[in-house]
NUMI-170509 format. One record per residue: residue number from 1; residue in three letters; x, y, z of N, C-alpha, C in turn. Coordinates in steps of 0.02 Angstrom, whole numbers, plus 50000, padded with zeros to 5 digits. Example, Ala and Ser with C-alpha at 12.3 -4.5 7.8 and 13.67 -1.06 7.14 Angstrom:
2
SITE  seq  type  n.east  n.north   n.up  ca.east  ca.north  ca.up  c.east  c.north   c.up
SITE    1   ALA   50660    49716  50390    50615     49775  50390   50660    49835  50390
SITE    2   SER   50642    49888  50354    50684     49947  50357   50645    50002  50394
//
This chain:
140
SITE  seq  type  n.east  n.north   n.up  ca.east  ca.north  ca.up  c.east  c.north   c.up
SITE    1   UNK   51216    51132  44904    51228     51191  44952   51258    51241  44922
SITE    2   UNK   51236    51290  44902    51261     51354  44876   51333    51374  44920
SITE    3   UNK   51372    51412  44878    51435     51434  44897   51437    51497  44916
SITE    4   UNK   51470    51521  44959    51462     51590  45005   51486    51645  44950
SITE    5   UNK   51525    51626  44899    51546     51672  44840   51610    51643  44812
SITE    6   UNK   51630    51688  44773    51692     51661  44731   51748    51737  44739
SITE    7   UNK   51808    51700  44733    51864     51740  44726   51901    51731  44665
SITE    8   UNK   51910    51789  44640    51959     51809  44570   52040    51814  44584
SITE    9   UNK   52075    51812  44531    52152     51814  44538   52164    51888  44563
SITE   10   UNK   52144    51943  44541    52169     51995  44554   52150    52020  44626
SITE   11   UNK   52092    51998  44657    52075     52011  44719   52117    51972  44765
SITE   12   UNK   52148    51907  44753    52189     51877  44793   52266    51916  44787
SITE   13   UNK   52278    51935  44744    52337     51965  44741   52328    52026  44773
SITE   14   UNK   52281    52066  44774    52266     52121  44801   52275    52120  44879
SITE   15   UNK   52246    52077  44903    52238     52059  44972   52317    52033  45006
SITE   16   UNK   52359    52009  44961    52415     51983  44989   52467    52047  44974
SITE   17   UNK   52452    52099  44935    52506     52146  44917   52479    52223  44953
SITE   18   UNK   52512    52236  45004    52484     52296  45038   52496    52362  44993
SITE   19   UNK   52543    52348  44948    52555     52402  44898   52500    52408  44837
SITE   20   UNK   52464    52366  44840    52408     52357  44778   52358    52416  44789
SITE   21   UNK   52341    52445  44746    52304     52506  44748   52228    52484  44765
SITE   22   UNK   52209    52415  44756    52153     52390  44780   52142    52348  44843
SITE   23   UNK   52207    52342  44879    52215     52310  44949   52160    52322  45002
SITE   24   UNK   52161    52381  45013    52117     52405  45078   52046    52391  45056
SITE   25   UNK   52015    52405  44995    51956     52387  44970   51937    52312  44974
SITE   26   UNK   51989    52279  44950    51982     52201  44950   51979    52175  45026
SITE   27   UNK   52022    52210  45060    52019     52183  45131   51957    52200  45167
SITE   28   UNK   51934    52254  45156    51867     52257  45181   51805    52215  45156
SITE   29   UNK   51803    52214  45085    51752     52161  45056   51771    52096  45081
SITE   30   UNK   51820    52068  45087    51846     52010  45109   51806    51992  45180
SITE   31   UNK   51822    52046  45222    51793     52034  45288   51726    52033  45303
SITE   32   UNK   51679    52061  45241    51611     52066  45233   51588    52000  45232
SITE   33   UNK   51627    51957  45186    51589     51891  45153   51608    51829  45201
SITE   34   UNK   51556    51791  45189    51556     51724  45225   51610    51679  45206
SITE   35   UNK   51657    51648  45226    51701     51597  45213   51686    51536  45211
SITE   36   UNK   51710    51495  45187    51762     51497  45122   51735    51518  45057
SITE   37   UNK   51778    51569  45026    51766     51578  44943   51780    51532  44908
SITE   38   UNK   51758    51519  44850    51771     51459  44812   51811    51495  44757
SITE   39   UNK   51844    51459  44733    51899     51479  44675   51916    51416  44623
SITE   40   UNK   51950    51431  44581    51968     51365  44543   52046    51352  44538
SITE   41   UNK   52077    51304  44511    52136     51285  44509   52176    51341  44459
SITE   42   UNK   52132    51360  44406    52160     51403  44356   52175    51462  44390
SITE   43   UNK   52124    51499  44428    52144     51554  44464   52202    51554  44500
SITE   44   UNK   52216    51495  44541    52275     51480  44588   52341    51490  44528
SITE   45   UNK   52330    51470  44475    52379     51465  44423   52413    51537  44416
SITE   46   UNK   52360    51577  44391    52365     51654  44379   52400    51675  44441
SITE   47   UNK   52378    51658  44500    52406     51703  44565   52472    51675  44577
SITE   48   UNK   52484    51611  44573    52563     51607  44586   52603    51621  44517
SITE   49   UNK   52576    51630  44471    52616     51656  44406   52629    51733  44424
SITE   50   UNK   52578    51771  44454    52589     51844  44458   52634    51854  44530
SITE   51   UNK   52628    51793  44565    52673     51815  44628   52746    51806  44609
SITE   52   UNK   52755    51771  44563    52831     51753  44536   52867    51713  44575
SITE   53   UNK   52931    51730  44584    52975     51666  44622   53002    51698  44679
SITE   54   UNK   52975    51762  44710    53001     51785  44770   52968    51745  44829
SITE   55   UNK   53027    51709  44867    53003     51660  44909   52953    51689  44962
SITE   56   UNK   52976    51749  44988    52933     51770  45039   52854    51785  45009
SITE   57   UNK   52838    51802  44941    52781     51810  44917   52744    51735  44899
SITE   58   UNK   52787    51699  44890    52750     51620  44876   52732    51590  44941
SITE   59   UNK   52778    51600  44990    52746     51574  45056   52681    51611  45091
SITE   60   UNK   52675    51685  45076    52620     51726  45086   52559    51692  45045
SITE   61   UNK   52564    51679  45000    52515     51657  44944   52499    51581  44965
SITE   62   UNK   52544    51545  44983    52528     51465  45011   52487    51471  45071
SITE   63   UNK   52514    51520  45111    52475     51531  45184   52406    51555  45174
SITE   64   UNK   52400    51595  45132    52320     51620  45121   52284    51557  45080
SITE   65   UNK   52316    51533  45044    52274     51480  45010   52254    51421  45058
SITE   66   UNK   52300    51411  45100    52293     51352  45138   52256    51378  45220
SITE   67   UNK   52238    51426  45228    52199     51465  45285   52141    51443  45299
SITE   68   UNK   52105    51419  45245    52028     51403  45257   51986    51448  45233
SITE   69   UNK   52018    51499  45200    51977     51562  45168   51943    51536  45107
SITE   70   UNK   51986    51491  45074    51970     51471  45005   51953    51397  45007
SITE   71   UNK   51904    51382  44959    51898     51311  44929   51898    51307  44861
SITE   72   UNK   51949    51259  44844    51958     51258  44771   51907    51202  44751
SITE   73   UNK   51873    51229  44699    51821     51184  44681   51852    51155  44615
SITE   74   UNK   51829    51084  44608    51870     51047  44548   51821    51059  44483
SITE   75   UNK   51868    51057  44431    51844     51068  44367   51856    51004  44330
SITE   76   UNK   51810    50955  44303    51816     50894  44279   51798    50896  44208
SITE   77   UNK   51825    50832  44172    51810     50829  44096   51731    50849  44093
SITE   78   UNK   51682    50840  44131    51619     50853  44117   51602    50928  44106
SITE   79   UNK   51654    50967  44154    51639     51033  44154   51656    51073  44089
SITE   80   UNK   51698    51031  44037    51735     51059  43989   51692    51088  43928
SITE   81   UNK   51644    51043  43911    51606     51085  43870   51565    51154  43883
SITE   82   UNK   51547    51158  43945    51516     51211  43968   51567    51274  43974
SITE   83   UNK   51634    51264  43983    51685     51311  43986   51697    51342  43922
SITE   84   UNK   51701    51289  43865    51706     51314  43790   51655    51359  43779
SITE   85   UNK   51585    51326  43783    51533     51374  43771   51535    51453  43797
SITE   86   UNK   51554    51455  43864    51560     51512  43893   51630    51556  43851
SITE   87   UNK   51673    51524  43846    51730     51559  43812   51702    51582  43734
SITE   88   UNK   51670    51550  43710    51631     51557  43634   51584    51613  43637
SITE   89   UNK   51546    51608  43695    51498     51676  43700   51525    51733  43704
SITE   90   UNK   51574    51738  43744    51615     51794  43760   51680    51804  43731
SITE   91   UNK   51680    51770  43669    51746     51784  43623   51767    51850  43613
SITE   92   UNK   51719    51897  43612    51726     51970  43597   51768    51999  43663
SITE   93   UNK   51774    51979  43725    51799     52011  43767   51868    52010  43770
SITE   94   UNK   51921    51956  43758    51892     51894  43762   51891    51857  43834
SITE   95   UNK   51850    51804  43849    51845     51780  43918   51911    51739  43920
SITE   96   UNK   51938    51736  43967    52005     51687  43985   51978    51627  44034
SITE   97   UNK   52023    51584  44016    52008     51496  44051   51981    51515  44130
SITE   98   UNK   52024    51566  44161    52011     51573  44241   51932    51607  44244
SITE   99   UNK   51927    51647  44206    51854     51683  44224   51798    51624  44197
SITE  100   UNK   51817    51587  44141    51760     51541  44124   51746    51490  44178
SITE  101   UNK   51802    51472  44214    51801     51427  44284   51751    51457  44322
SITE  102   UNK   51764    51519  44336    51733     51554  44395   51647    51566  44376
SITE  103   UNK   51637    51585  44301    51581     51590  44291   51526    51525  44300
SITE  104   UNK   51568    51486  44271    51537     51400  44270   51532    51385  44343
SITE  105   UNK   51582    51399  44394    51574     51380  44457   51506    51412  44490
SITE  106   UNK   51494    51473  44470    51456     51526  44506   51376    51494  44486
SITE  107   UNK   51378    51467  44417    51309     51428  44403   51298    51359  44443
SITE  108   UNK   51367    51325  44442    51356     51258  44458   51351    51256  44543
SITE  109   UNK   51372    51308  44582    51371     51316  44648   51318    51353  44684
SITE  110   UNK   51289    51394  44640    51228     51441  44665   51246    51499  44700
SITE  111   UNK   51296    51530  44672    51312     51593  44701   51320    51649  44641
SITE  112   UNK   51304    51719  44659    51322     51763  44608   51378    51821  44634
SITE  113   UNK   51385    51807  44704    51449     51852  44725   51522    51831  44705
SITE  114   UNK   51551    51885  44683    51623     51872  44664   51664    51936  44690
SITE  115   UNK   51712    51913  44726    51761     51960  44748   51815    51967  44704
SITE  116   UNK   51817    52025  44663    51869     52037  44601   51877    52111  44585
SITE  117   UNK   51923    52125  44559    51960     52195  44541   51924    52204  44470
SITE  118   UNK   51908    52148  44432    51891     52149  44358   51834    52165  44349
SITE  119   UNK   51807    52217  44366    51732     52239  44352   51707    52237  44288
SITE  120   UNK   51749    52256  44230    51739     52262  44163   51702    52190  44133
SITE  121   UNK   51746    52149  44149    51724     52081  44130   51665    52060  44176
SITE  122   UNK   51674    52058  44229    51610     52020  44279   51552    52059  44271
SITE  123   UNK   51562    52128  44254    51485     52167  44233   51455    52144  44166
SITE  124   UNK   51496    52108  44122    51480     52083  44062   51434    52014  44074
SITE  125   UNK   51472    51979  44104    51465     51898  44107   51395    51913  44142
SITE  126   UNK   51347    51855  44120    51291     51838  44145   51279    51759  44174
SITE  127   UNK   51251    51758  44224    51240     51687  44249   51164    51667  44212
SITE  128   UNK   51167    51601  44175    51124     51576  44160   51089    51632  44101
SITE  129   UNK   51135    51667  44079    51122     51711  44017   51084    51773  44034
SITE  130   UNK   51061    51774  44090    51028     51845  44118   51047    51875  44192
SITE  131   UNK   51059    51831  44243    51070     51867  44291   51136    51901  44298
SITE  132   UNK   51148    51948  44330    51210     51981  44340   51252    51961  44401
SITE  133   UNK   51311    51974  44399    51349     51955  44469   51340    52024  44515
SITE  134   UNK   51350    51992  44581    51362     52044  44631   51430    52050  44639
SITE  135   UNK   51466    52099  44627    51535     52116  44629   51556    52155  44688
SITE  136   UNK   51600    52125  44724    51623     52168  44787   51702    52164  44783
SITE  137   UNK   51738    52223  44795    51725     52282  44803   51701    52321  44752
SITE  138   UNK   51657    52381  44771    51638     52417  44719   51700    52440  44672
SITE  139   UNK   51673    52473  44616    51739     52504  44573   51756    52566  44606
SITE  140   UNK   51817    52578  44586    51846     52639  44613   51831    52703  44587
//
């Protein structure tokens, strides 16, 4: 069964932070997508790192993560060679581990939709080496 779409770190942070320049656009895009959106533990690691140790922000992040809007797809030992290959292919960007997990999950779960503010990278990445991502929201 195909995933409804993916969600990246910057989009989650923008959804949580009303002062973020991408907040309104990410809210609109989020409302237009069928839930749950798939993400990875690597993305959540980045989210909680960026949220920091402010208790209110940590609680808000956990509330969002546990709301049913997200599904955390597993990355197992069997996935590691594919992640290594992706990061090697995009070494000139360079592709970080969290992005590699999302590109791999897109291929594995059969989706090309990604909610992200990271347009530069996701416009470069290709699914199965040829198909482009459908990125929401559109760039500013």
